C-alpha positions in Angstrom: -7.0 69.7 -20.9 -7.7 66.3 -19.7 -7.1 65.8 -16.4 -4.2 62.5 -15.9 -6.9 60.2 -14.2 -9.4 60.6 -17.0 -9.3 59.3 -20.4 -8.5 61.9 -23.4 -11.8 62.8 -25.2 -11.7 63.0 -28.9 -14.6 64.7 -30.8 -15.5 63.2 -34.2 -17.3 65.6 -36.6 -19.1 65.0 -40.0 -16.2 65.8 -41.9 -14.8 62.7 -40.6 -12.4 65.6 -38.6 -11.1 64.0 -35.2 -10.4 67.0 -32.4 -8.1 66.2 -29.8 -9.6 68.3 -26.9 -6.9 67.1 -24.4 -3.7 69.0 -26.8 -6.3 71.6 -29.0 -5.4 70.0 -32.4 -7.1 67.9 -35.4 -5.0 64.5 -34.9 -5.6 61.9 -37.9 -6.4 57.5 -37.2 -2.6 57.2 -37.4 -2.3 59.5 -34.6 -4.9 57.7 -32.7 -2.7 54.5 -33.3 0.4 55.9 -32.1 -1.9 56.8 -28.8 -3.0 53.0 -28.3 0.6 52.1 -28.7 1.9 55.1 -25.8 -0.9 53.4 -23.9 -2.8 56.8 -23.4 -6.0 55.8 -22.8 -9.1 57.7 -24.8 -12.5 58.1 -25.7 -14.1 59.1 -28.9 -17.9 61.3 -28.9 -19.7 62.1 -31.9 -19.3 65.9 -32.0 -23.3 66.4 -32.6 -25.0 63.9 -30.2 -22.3 62.9 -27.8 -22.1 59.4 -28.4 -19.5 57.1 -27.5 -18.1 55.9 -30.9 -14.8 54.5 -29.5 -15.3 50.8 -30.8 -16.1 51.8 -34.6 -13.1 54.3 -34.6 -10.6 51.7 -33.1 -12.4 48.8 -35.5 -11.4 51.6 -38.0 -7.7 52.0 -37.0 -7.5 48.5 -37.1 -9.0 48.1 -40.9 -6.3 50.8 -42.0 -3.3 49.2 -40.3 -4.6 45.6 -42.0 -4.6 47.5 -45.2 -0.9 48.5 -45.3 1.7 46.3 -47.2 3.3 43.9 -45.0 1.5 44.3 -41.9 -1.1 42.1 -41.7 -1.9 41.2 -38.7 -5.1 38.5 -38.3 -5.1 35.7 -40.8 -7.9 35.1 -43.0 -8.7 31.9 -41.2 -9.3 33.6 -37.7 -11.7 36.6 -39.7 -13.9 34.0 -41.4 -13.9 32.4 -37.8 -15.0 35.9 -36.5 -17.5 36.4 -38.6 -19.2 33.0 -38.4 -20.0 34.4 -34.6 -21.7 37.0 -35.3 -25.8 36.4 -34.8 -24.7 33.0 -33.4 -25.6 32.3 -29.8 -21.6 31.8 -28.9 -21.8 35.5 -29.6 -21.8 37.0 -26.1 -18.9 34.6 -25.2 -16.2 35.7 -27.9 -15.5 39.5 -26.7 -14.6 37.8 -23.2 -13.0 35.3 -24.3 -10.7 37.2 -26.4 -10.0 40.2 -24.3 -9.0 37.6 -21.6 -6.9 35.9 -24.0 -5.0 39.3 -25.3 -4.5 40.8 -21.8 -3.0 37.0 -20.9 -0.6 37.2 -24.0 0.1 40.6 -22.9 1.3 39.5 -20.1 3.5 36.7 -21.4 5.0 38.2 -24.1 7.8 40.2 -21.8 8.8 37.8 -19.8 9.0 35.5 -23.0 11.9 37.8 -24.6 13.6 38.0 -21.7 14.2 34.4 -21.8 13.9 34.2 -25.0 12.1 31.6 -25.4 11.7 29.2 -28.7 8.2 30.7 -30.8 7.0 27.2 -30.8 7.2 26.8 -27.1 5.4 29.8 -26.7 2.6 29.5 -28.7 1.9 25.9 -27.3 1.7 27.3 -23.8 -1.1 30.1 -24.7 -3.0 27.7 -26.9 -3.2 26.0 -23.7 -4.4 28.7 -21.9 -6.9 30.1 -24.3 -8.4 26.9 -24.1 -8.5 26.9 -20.6 -9.9 30.8 -20.9 -12.6 29.3 -23.0 -13.8 26.5 -20.9 -13.8 29.1 -17.9 -16.3 31.6 -20.3 -18.5 28.7 -21.5 -18.7 28.2 -18.1 -20.3 31.4 -17.1 -23.2 30.9 -19.9 -23.2 27.3 -20.4 -21.7 25.4 -17.6 -22.8 21.6 -19.0 -21.2 22.7 -22.3 -18.2 23.9 -19.9 -18.3 20.5 -18.2 -18.2 18.2 -21.8 -15.2 20.7 -23.0 -13.4 19.9 -19.7 -13.9 16.3 -20.4 -12.5 16.6 -23.7 -9.9 18.4 -22.7 -8.6 15.9 -19.9 -9.0 13.2 -22.2 -6.9 14.5 -24.8 -4.3 15.4 -22.4 -4.2 11.5 -20.5 -4.0 10.4 -24.0 -1.0 12.4 -25.0 0.5 13.0 -21.6 4.4 11.6 -22.1 6.0 10.5 -18.9 8.0 13.4 -17.3 11.2 13.7 -18.4 13.8 15.7 -16.4 13.8 18.9 -18.7 11.1 19.7 -21.0 11.6 18.9 -24.7 11.4 21.1 -27.4 7.9 21.1 -28.9 7.8 19.5 -32.5 5.8 19.5 -35.4 4.5 16.4 -34.5 3.5 18.1 -30.6 1.6 21.4 -32.8 -0.2 18.9 -35.0 -1.4 16.7 -32.4 -2.5 20.1 -30.3 -4.4 21.2 -33.5 -6.3 18.0 -33.9 -7.5 18.2 -30.3 -8.3 21.3 -30.8 -10.5 20.4 -34.3 -12.3 17.8 -32.2 -12.8 19.9 -29.3 -14.7 22.0 -31.8 -16.4 19.1 -33.5 -17.7 18.2 -30.0 -18.6 21.9 -29.4 -20.8 21.4 -32.6 -22.5 18.4 -32.1 -23.7 20.1 -28.5 -24.7 22.6 -30.4 -26.6 20.9 -33.0 -28.2 18.7 -30.2 -30.0 21.6 -28.3 -31.1 22.9 -31.6 
């Protein structure tokens, strides 16, 4: 059995079978998905070479989950955007941004559930945080671009900031449309800066 403070080692054999060394049993991708959902840490190693292939196996689990009827999680637009980042100079920023974004979403989901918050309010809050995290991630790799993004975000915020009400109003479709427009404008500015650099 693997020690509790270490991840369980899963061995993948040439016949594609997966062997859980912690339980001494063969497992399926479905079993690994259940382990992930149960917060059980594991690494997957090629049984012959010992190479860590956890990333490719987790990707395979996502592929299997996405192919189940009615369980699609990732929108087509997101998948297209993700594919565009491969080989792009921004590729190095995306993993850290996605990791931070999902961690923030996970931290907030319980509080949103507990307070029965409006889903639109939850989305608006998350979009704002994601924009800030993206700006911070950009600052690590390109301070000039991060400053431009910060300036664009501040300008958009200042232009659309309403007077402070006594109680925060629920977001409307107009609010969400405005946010989408602001994000689209930020994307256009990033692409324009990219073009100038090239």
